[in-house]
C-alpha positions, 0 to 999 in steps of 0.5 A: 837476146843476143848481143853485138859489140860496135866500134873499138870502144866496147859499145855492147848492144842487143843484136837488134834495136828498136827504131822509135821514129814511127811512134811520133807520127811519120807513118800515120797514127800512133798510140802513146800508151802502146808506144810506151808499152812497146819500149817497156817490153823491149827492155824486158826481152833484152832489146836494149837499143833505142833509136831516136832524134831531136828532129823526130816529132820536133822533139816529141819523140825524145820526150816520149822515149824519156817518159818510157825509160823513166825509172828503168834507165839501166835497161836501155842504150839510148841513141839520139841524133842532132844536126837537122834543122827543119824548115819553118815558115819563111826559112828553108831546112838546113844542117848545123854542125857548129860547136855552139849548136851541138852543145845546145842540142845535146843539152836540149836532148838530155832535158827531153830524155830526162837523162844525164848521159846520152849513150850514143850521140850521132851527127844526123847529117853533115853540115857542108859549112862546118868541117866534120873535124870541128863537129867531132871535136865538139862531140869529143868534148861532150864525151870528156864532160860526161854528157855523151858516152859514144860518138857516131855519124848518120848517112854520110860518105866513107871519106867523111867517116875517115876524117871524123874517126881521125879526131875521135873514135867513131863507134857507129855509122848509121845508114839505110841497109836492107834486102832492098837497099845495099848501096853501103856495101860498095865502100862504106862497109870496107871502111867500117871494117878497116876502122873498127866502126859498127853499123846500124841499119835503119829502114831494114824493112824498107819502110814496110815494103819487106813485110809483104803487107804494104801493097797500096799506099792509098790505104795508109793513114793521112799524114803517112809520108809513104802516101807521097813520093818522098820515099819513091820505092814505097810511094804511089809511083813504085809501091805496087810494082815493088810489092810484086818482087818479093817471091824470093823472100816469101819462099824463104819465109815459108821454109822457115815458117816465119814472117817475111820481116823476120827473114829480112832482118835475119838476112841483115844479121847474117851479113857482118857481126858488127851490123845491127838493124833497128826496125821500127815498131809501134806495138808490142806484137811488132817488137816481139816478132822483130826480135825473134829474127835473131834466132833464125839461121838462114842457110847458104841456099837461102842467102843465095835465093835472096841475093838478087832482090835488091836489083829488082826493086825500082825507084830511088831510096829517097827523093833528092 
């Protein structure tokens, strides 16, 4: 497995990661034993980067990851996130970036994961009521205390990224990026390059759309969020239309004798040396197939053929 360096602090990770969210129910049924086998296989083939969050499965995903990495901690770079407080009965959801909440969240994640140090700790969403400088200052203290190695942000603006980096080096910004979603290219990428911040691309397959296998949400499991319009591009209103827009991706995949997903991931890897996609996988087969994308070399003509795909995709990336 090839590696990449993210940020100015020398955070070295596999060129592709493993997103663990889908192992805890967001996209329908999952199998814990197969999920654990998938994480084990990731370590065996050099996919070191695991991405989770304290909000995935209300903490259950961290517990799952912790169970999988027990006795093989040295094989993984563990990324988790804090700051999203889900809605409960009678109380709306909110974001919390207060120092007390961050410290409590960090300790809780360490317990669930069964580890002493979080390799990369990200603020999942920015709390509008707490200056980001205050939140990042607390994360810096956690680094000094040995509870966190590297600090990052998720799904935020270029301005917030600059302010955060002025307090403590931000190693990674995580946001959605794929052949179907290229909004971060407008200004986020320029600031990442200027500041030396690495980038982790979540939903690099647009929640399954770019695999070519997701064509009709009615066939999905009950409980799969894609049966709703929370992610409009793969929801009931737009999925069938968007699934017809993949001919350029299909043509490139045929030339390289590989899957559509492998082309979509190799396209991301071809953009910048400091970008790492973190596709989800719930089976060993999916993981191994995704990992093989690091060895696919797209030509200039391939990249040109794929250039207009994002403009053809309809619907918002997430319901506001």
